[in-house]
N, C-alpha and C positions, 0 to 999 in steps of 0.2 A: 483366109477371108473371115472377117468378124461377122457375128450374127447381127441381124438387123435389130436395132433398138426398139423396144416396145414403146408404143404411144401411151402417154398417160392421159386418161380421160376422166374428168370429174363429172359425175352424174349428180345433178342437184334436184332434190325432190322434197315433198312436204309443203311447207310454206304457210303464210298467213292468208289462207283462202278457205272458203266453204268447201272446196274440192280437195282439201288436204288429204283425206284418206285415199281418194282415187289416185292422187299423185304418188303416194307411197307405193301403191301396187304397181303403177306404171313404171316408177323408177326401178323397182326390183325386176320387173320383166325386162327392162332395157339392160340392166347390169348383167343379168343372167344370159342375155343374148351374145355378149362379147366373147370372142375367142381369147382365153387366158394366155395363150401362147403369143398373141400379137398385141395385147393391150394390158396395161396396168390400170385397173378401174378403181377410182377413189370415190367412195360414197360421201355425199354432202347432204345432210338432213337439216332442213329448216323447220324449227318447231312452230306450233300454232301461234306463239307470241313473237316469232321472228328471230330466235337465236339459231346460230349456225353451229353444226357439229360434224365431226368426221371420226372414223375409227372402224376397225374390223367388225365389231358387233352390228354395225349398221348394214352389213351385207346380208344379214339373216332376217327374213321377214317375220319369223316367229318371235324375234326379240321385241317386235313392236306391239305385241299383245299387252306388255306392261310398260313401265317407264323406261324406255330404251336408252335414254341419255344417262341413266344411272349405272349402266353396265361398265365394267372395267375396260379401259382402252378407248372409251369415247371421250373426245377432247373438243373443246371449242375451237372454232376456226373462222376466218374471214377471207373473202376474196379481195385481195388488195386492189384498190382502184388506180394505183399508180404503176406505171410501166417499170419503175425502179425494182419492184419485186417480181412482177410477172408470174403470179401464182397465188398459192394459199399461204396464209400465215397461221400456223397452229399455235394455240395458247397465246393469242394476241395481247392479253392483259396479264401476262405472267409476272410473278413477283420475284423476290430475291432468290428463292430456292428453285425456280423454274426459268427456263429460257424459251423464248419464242423460236419456232422452227419454220423455215421456209420450204414449201413443197412446190416445185415448179410443175406446171401442167401444160399439156399441149393443146387440149380442146376441152371446152366446157359443154356438157350435154344437159340443157335444161329439160326437166321432166315435171315441171310444175304446171298445173291446170289453173286457169283463171287469174285472179288478182295476184299482183306482186310476183309474176313469173311468166305467164303467157301474154301479158298485156304490154310488154315492151320495157318494163322496169328492170328486170334482170338482164335483158339484152343491152340496155343502156349501160349497166355496170360493166358488162363484158367489153363493150366498146371503149369505155374509159380505161379499163385495164389492158386493152389492146391484146385480148386473148381470143383466138378463134372459137366460135360457138356454133352448135347445131341449131338449125331451124331458121325461122324468119328473123329479119333484122328488126330494129326498133319500130320503124314506120308500119310495116306490114303486120307486126304483132299487135300494135296498138289499134290499128284499123280493124283487123279481124276480131279483136276482142270486144269491140263495141258494135252491137247489132245495128244500131241506128246509122253510124258512120259507114259500116259495111254496105248497108242498103243503098245509101246515097252514092257511094263510089261505084257499085255495080250498076245501078241505074244509069249513071253517067256513061258507062261503057256498054250500054245496050244489052245488059244481061238481065233477063226477066226476074223480078222479085215480087213478092206479095205486097199489096197495099198495106200501109201501116200508119200509125199515129204515135208521135212522141209525147209522153206525159212526164212533167217534172213533179217531184215529190212536193215541193212547196206549193205549186199550183193546185195539186190534188188536196192537200191539207187545208188550203185556204178556201176553195170553192168546189166541193165534190160534185154538186149537181150540174154545174156548168161543164165540168170535164166529162161526166157521164153522157150528157147530151151531145157534146162534141164528138165523142167516140161513136155513139150509136148513129148519129146523123151521117158521119163520114164513112163508117165501115159496115154498119148494121151488125146484128148478132147472128151466129156465134163468133167469138173472137178468141185469140190466144193472147195472154198477157205474160210478158217476159221481162225480167230485169235486164237492162241493156248490156251489162258486162259480165254476166255469169254464164257458165256452161253446165253440162251434165244434167240438164232439165231442172236444176235447182231453182225453186221459186216460180216455175212455169206452170200456169194453169189455163184451163179452157173455161170460158164463161158463156153460158147460153141464155142467161137472163140478166136484167139490169142489176138485180140484187147480187147475183153471182159475180158480176163484173166489179161491183164495189168491193166485195171480199177479195177478189183476185188482185185488185190494185192495192189494197191494204197489205196483202202478202208481199207483192213485188216491191213496194216502196220500203219495206223493211230490209231488203237486200241491196237496193240501189236507189240513188236519188233521181235516176232517169229510167223510165220504163217504156218499152216498146209494146204497143198493142197492134196486133195484126189480124187481118180478116182471115177467118178459118177457111181452109180449102176443103170443101166437102166432096167426098168421093175420090180424092186423089190417094196415091200411095207414096210412102217415103222410100227414097232410093239414095244410097250412099256410095260415094266414090272417093278413093284416096288418090292423091297426086304427089309426085316426088320429082325434084329436079332443081335446077338453077338457071336463071336467065332464059335463053331460048330453048333449052333442052329439058322438057318436062315429059313425064310418063304418067299415064292414068292407069289405075288398077281395074280389075273386074268390078262389076257393080253388085251391090247387095240390096235386098229388100228385107228390112226387119219385119218380123211378125209380132204384133203387139196384142195383148189382151185388153189394152185400154185405148182411148182415143188418140193418145200419143205416147211415145216412149218415156216413161217416168225414170227417175234416178234408180229406183229399185229394179226396174226391168233391165236397165242398161248394165247394172253392176252386181246385182244380188241374186240373179237366177241363172247362174252358169259361169263357165270359164271363158277365157279368151277376151276379156274386157267388155264384151257385150253379150249377154244372154245365151252364149253357147249355141245350142241347136236351133233357137228360135229366129232363124234368118234363112233366106233363100239366096244361095250363091252358086252360080251367077243369077242375077235377078231375071225373072221370066219376061224379058222385053224383046222386042224385035231388034235385029241388027242395026237398023237405021236409028232407032231411038237410043240404043246403047251407045252408038258412036256419037250421037248428038249430045248426050249427057257427059260423056268423057271429054269431048272437046270444050263444052261449056265449063267444065271443072277446070281444065287447063287455062282457058281464057280468064276465068275469074281469079285464079291464083296469080296469074301474070298481071292482072289489073291492079291488085294490091301490092305488086312488086314482091310476091312471096318467093321463098326459097326453102329448101329442105323438104319438109313433108307437111301435108294437111289432109284432113278428111272433110269432104264437102258434101253437105246434105241437101237433097232436093225433094220437092213435092211435085209429083208427076201424074198427069192423066194419060195413061198408056194408049187409049183408043184414039185420041186426037193428037198424041205426041206433044202435048203441051207441057212445058217444063218451067218450074219456078225454082230459083236457087234460094234455099232457106238459111243456110249458115255455113261459115268457114271455120273449121277448128284447126288452128295451127299447132296444137299439141293434142292430137287425138288420143283417147284412151288406148293403152297398149300399143301405141303407134300404128294402129290398124294392122297389126301383124297378120291377122287372119285374112285380110283382103290381099295382102302382098303374097301370102302363102299360096292362095288360089291363083295368083298371077305368075307364080313360079319362083318367088324369092323367099328364102328362109329368113328367120328373124336375124340370124347372124349376118346375112348378106344385106339386110336393110340397114342395120346399124353401121356396117362397113361403108355403105354408100353415103349415109348421112354424115359420117365423119369426113369422108373425102369431099363432099359438097361444102362442108364447113371450111375445110382447108382451101378449097378453090375460091370461095367467097372472100376469105381473108387475104389470099394472094391478090385477088382482084382489087380489094380495098387499098392495098399497099401501093397500087399504081397511082393513087390520088396524091396530089400535092397538098400538104397540110402546113408546111413551114413557108410562110410568105413574109419576108422581111421588107420593111419600108423605112423611110426616114421620118415618119409621122411623129414618133415620140420625141426624137431629137429636135425637130422643128417646133413642136408644141412646147417643149421644155424651154427652148430659147425665147419664144415669143410670149409665153404665158398662156393660161387658159382663157383669158378674156377674149370674147368674140368667137370662140370655137362653137360651132353649131351644136345646139342642144344644151349649152351650159349657161348658167346665170352670169350676168355682168359683174356681180359682186359675190365674193366667196365668203362674206361675213354676214352674220345675222344678229339681230338684237332681240333680247328677251323682255 
């Protein structure tokens, strides 16, 4: 009896995103979690300017202290968008003295936070390449990455969200006073100002005065052309819950209550003051909430993930008033830092079990997709070629133009 073949998993991290460094750390935590007896892990590092590389040196986090792509054994690579190759092309622009090499992969594991990775773009490439991939598909990734669209979808599904106002960069630059008046009239102060498509609290500020609001909008519009301004929840606590699953089978983790020195968790507090992806010891797990409120938050997290047609994993952040059991959903993170390993550990799953489950969910989703019909042949081209394009809906009656 032959030994079971290892699965080849390509972990993609880095990327053209302000969350590049966080992604590098998350990618290495994911790669370290895999059982080397069951998986062949291939690192794919995307530089800040969008170049793709692979090679053994990328498996060592210490190598990223310097120019990692200069290490011997690091080679350029691309994920082929055609099913003809179904994998990675190493040295895609090789010359006379080199040959391109094809490396077939079984599953892509995106570990990029934010732009060009968590927003549906990398997922779209995987769809074109017809390769199974971990996590949300294109639609759910794009929706969850946009705070404004997420809020609209959740509200439509009767999931409570905080009141907010959308501000466009061009409107802000054209007439600052009108935009300030609109925000203050609609929401009152204080408010939180957030770039619509960034995570890790980058560019997020709290504004308590009109002057501070103007500064906050200047900051946020440097990161995104669309900015969400939300009414500040005074007296509430932040509660986080991870969700994992596919279709109707979803599981929620235990809850955590982050403990912050500031009015909200900054980037530095999330990633610079301890291990495990977020602040290490500065959290309460399980969150000190009643059983009924805990169950309510967990069910809301599952409902929200299903509302965006999510799959794989997410960390969902809430703002909660424990006394009245009032819950507002704040944000859905479809690529949470460290995959929220610390929450699943408290739920009874090791990091290895989490990545195992996520790969299996990716394979299940891929098998489900293959049940769809994509090849639908008709006689339209033959008939149109015989009759000519004249009169076909949407075409001009004349195919010539004069200059």
